[in-house]
N, C-alpha and C positions, 0 to 999 in steps of 0.2 A: 504494499499498499505505499502510496506516495506521501510524502510528508509534505504539506503546504500550510503555511501561514495565512490566516483570515487577514485581510487588508481591513483596518479601521479607519472609520470614517472620522474626519476631524471633529472636534466637539467646540461648539461654540460657545463664548464669551458667557450667554445667558445661561447654558445648562452649568457651566463650572461655577458661575455666581450662585446659582440655585442650589448646588452642592454644597458650597461653601456655608450659606446661610443655613443649611440643615446641620451645619458642625461634622460634616464629612472631611476627611483628608483629601485634598486638591493637588497636591504637591507633584503627584504624578504626571500633571498636565503642563508642568515648567519645566526647562531644560537648564535654567540659568546661565543660557548662553548669549542673552542679550543686555543691554545697558540701560542703566535709568537715565531718561531724559530732564534736563533740568527745566525750570518753568520756562513760558515762553512770554516776552513782552512784546507788546504792540508798538512799532514805531512808524511815524509820519515822516516820509520823504520829499521833497518837492522837485520834481523833474521837468527839464524843458521838455516841449512836445514832440521836438526831434528825436529826444532820448528815448521818450515814451512810445513813439512810433517804431524805433529800432527794436525796443523790449518787444514790444508787440509781435513785429515780424518775427523775431528769434521764437520765441514762445509759439508762433503758429508754425514755424518750421521744425520744430521739435516736438510738436504736439503736446506742449505742456504748459501749464499755467505761468502769467507772466511772475508772480511771486516765486515760483520754483527757479526761473531763469534768474531771477535778482539775487535769491540765496546762493544759488550754483556759482554766479560770477562773483560774489562777495568771498565765499568761501574759496575760489581760486586764486583771488587776489590776496587774501589774509595769509593762505598758502606759500604763496609766491613771495612776499614780503617776509614772512618768517624764512623760508629757504635761502633768500638773499642775505639774511643775516646771520646765515652760516649754522642753523639750526636744523632741525628734523621735525616733521608733523607728528607730534605726541597724540596718544589714541584718546587722551583726556580732551584734548583739543577738538578733534574729529568728532565725537560723542556728543559734545556740546553743541555743534553745530547742526546737527541732523535735524 
């Protein structure tokens, strides 16, 4: 007889929350391979209309949001600045930027 493993369907966050509310151990659902995100702060930035149009074009070409383009470009610029100063990008800096 062939040994086959049953493929388990992913468990939704709602199901995990319900189990936790019932006092059941839910640690088996977590791998501890992720990292904690810091709090997100909203900022306002004034941009010239030409720059905004460029960002919108880039977002459309990449099929991502304008916000994602801005975050990506800022992350790249900060990494370049850090590397230019002779450092390496640390894992802590990367995880705080996501």
